[in-house]
N, C-alpha and C positions, 0 to 999 in steps of 0.2 A: 355430391361429397364434394365437401369444403376445401377448396386446393391448400394446400399447404405454402408458406408465403416463402420467399428464397432472396439469395443476397440481392443487395442493389447497389452496383459497384459505383454508379454515378454520383450517388448519398454517402457512398464510403460507409455501407451499413452492411453487416455481417449477423445473417439469419444466428440466433442460436438454439441449444438444445430442444427447446418447447416449440422452435419452428413458428416461431409467432413473435416474440420479442428480438431485438437486435443490439450488436455491439456497434458503437460509434466510437472513433479514435479520432479528437479534433487535431489538425496539423499545429503541432507547436514543435519550431526548428530546434534540434539538438535537445528536446523536452527539458527546455532552458528556462525556468518560471520565476516571476515575481509575485512579490505579495498580493497586488492589486489582481494580477491575473488568476492567483490561488481560490481569492474571494467569489472572484467573478465563476469560474469554474464552480463551485460549492453552491452557491446560489441557484446557478441554474440548474444544476441536478437537483438541488431541491424543488425548485419551482416546476420543473416535469417528470417528479418521480421517478428519478435513474434510479434503479435497485442497488448498484455496487459502481465506486469508482475506484478503479485498480490501477497501480501503476506497470505498465505491460513490459515485457522482458527487454526492447527497444527505448526502453526510456521515454515511455510517451503517453497518457495519459488517458485510458480506458471510460467511458460510460457501458454499464452493462444494463442491460434489462429494459432499453428504452423502447418505448412502444412506436410504432408505425408513424404515426399523427402527428408526433411530434419531435422527428429526424429536423426536419428543415429551420424548423422555431429554436429548436440547440444552438445549430451553426448561427441562424441569424443572432442572437440574442448574443452570442457569446465573440462576435466578429471573427470567427474563425471557417475556415474551410475544411475539407475532409483531408487525414491526414494521408489518405494512398494505401491504407492496409488492405484492402483488396483488390483484385484484378492483374491484369498482366503488364505490369510496369516497375519502372522502378520506386522501392518505397524509399521513407524518410530515413537519411541517414544517422547512425548510433556513433555515437563517438565518447570517450573518456574526458577529463577534464583537460589534460596533457597539459604544458608547460604552463597554461592559465594559472592553477591552483595548486598540482602534483610536483612534489621535489625530485620525481624519478623521471616525469615527462621533457624530453627532448624536443618536440615538434608541437606547434600550437596548433591542437585537434579541434578546439572550438571554430578559431577563424577559419579551419579549412574543410570542416565539417558543413560548416554554414553557405561556404563558398559551392560546395558539392551540391547543396542541397538544391541552391537558388539556381544552379545549373539544369540540374537534371532531374531532379524532385518530378517522379508522377508521367516520365518520359514512356511512350508505349514500348513494351519489347516481347521478346517471343513468350518470355514468362516471367515469373517476377523476380526482380534484382535486389539485393541486400547489399548495403553497402557498409563498411564500418573502420572507423578509426581508433589506431592506439597509439597514446605516446611516447608507448615505450615498448621492450619488447616484452613486458609483463601481458601484453594482448589484454588488458580489462574489459574492452570491450569485444571478445573474442576474433577480433578481423579475420586469423587462419581458416575460420570456416565461416567466411560468408562468399559470395559472389564475387567480390570484388574486396579487398582488405587492403588498408594502408598502415604501416607499424613506423613508427617514428625512431628513427637512430639519431648520433649525433654528426652524421652524415647526409640528412637527409630523410625521405622515404621508402620505405619497402614496398613493392607494391606484388599482390599475391593474388592470382584470379581461379575460379572454380571450386572456391570452397564450399562447405556444406554441412548444418549440423542436424540432417535429418534424421531420417532410419538407419541412413549408410553415413556415417560421418567420414566425411573426407578433407582433408587439408591442400587449403590453396596452392596452386605452384607461383613459383617467384619468375614472374616476369621482367621488372624492374627494382634497380636498386641503387640508395643516393641518390634520388629525383628531387628534383625543385616544386614548388608548390605549383610553379607555372605546367611544369612538364608532368606533374599528376594529374589536373585539370585536361589536358590534351591529350593522355593516356585513355584517362578515363571517356572520353568524348571518340577517340578510335577502335575501342573495344565495344562503347554500346551501338556504333555505326555500324562494325565488321557483325557483331552478333544477330542486330534487328535486319540487318542487309541478307544474308542469308535466309532467313525466313522456317527455320528449323524451328519447331516449336518445343524444346529440352531446355530444362535448366542450363545455366552456362556452363557448370563443371560437366553435362554430360554432354551438352555440343561438343565441348572441346576435345572430350574422349572421343568423340564422333570422328572429327576432323582429323583429331591428333597435335598434341601441344608444339609441335616444331613448326607445323604448318598456323597454327594460330600464331605460332612469336614472329616468325618472317611475315605474314601479311598484315599482321595490326601495327608491326613498329618499323615495317618496309624495309626490312635488313636479310 
């Protein structure tokens, strides 16, 4: 009996419904594209007979219906690496345009999001970790329902932890507010180190529920 194919995490490939073809999501930081990259994506998709190109809910460009033998060649031709949408790791950061383009934005989500991606993208964690940044309290990037969510305010960043938008929607809890860009990076480092160090294989929100938010708060922040 022929074995059905499975996910290939090291290639960033998730097997699809037919258990034969794959979805791959090349790493495009922040989903920010220029015309040349768009043309390259289209040319490569056509060359390797990609069945569908779709913008994902995380603002990334997904290739669907990819044959296994083409996966490595697609990444090579694009000059890109896997986007880290599979496996137990920090996923690519999602962010709105913030004060770069939006009249409502208080904080620079683009700059901060790219800095977070550079520092933490694909870091191994007990379960997947999703991070989102919104430039204002409208929270267009859905920051309140991510493992780590940042919301811009006139005084700095509001940091939420433990949110999820899965089957049991849960709003993240406030860990800190009015924090600077540097503090954001420091806090995320502390959160991930603490979470990974405990070795409890649960999503961050369930992990926090298990140990208690007060304990998490005090031990992560050292207060």
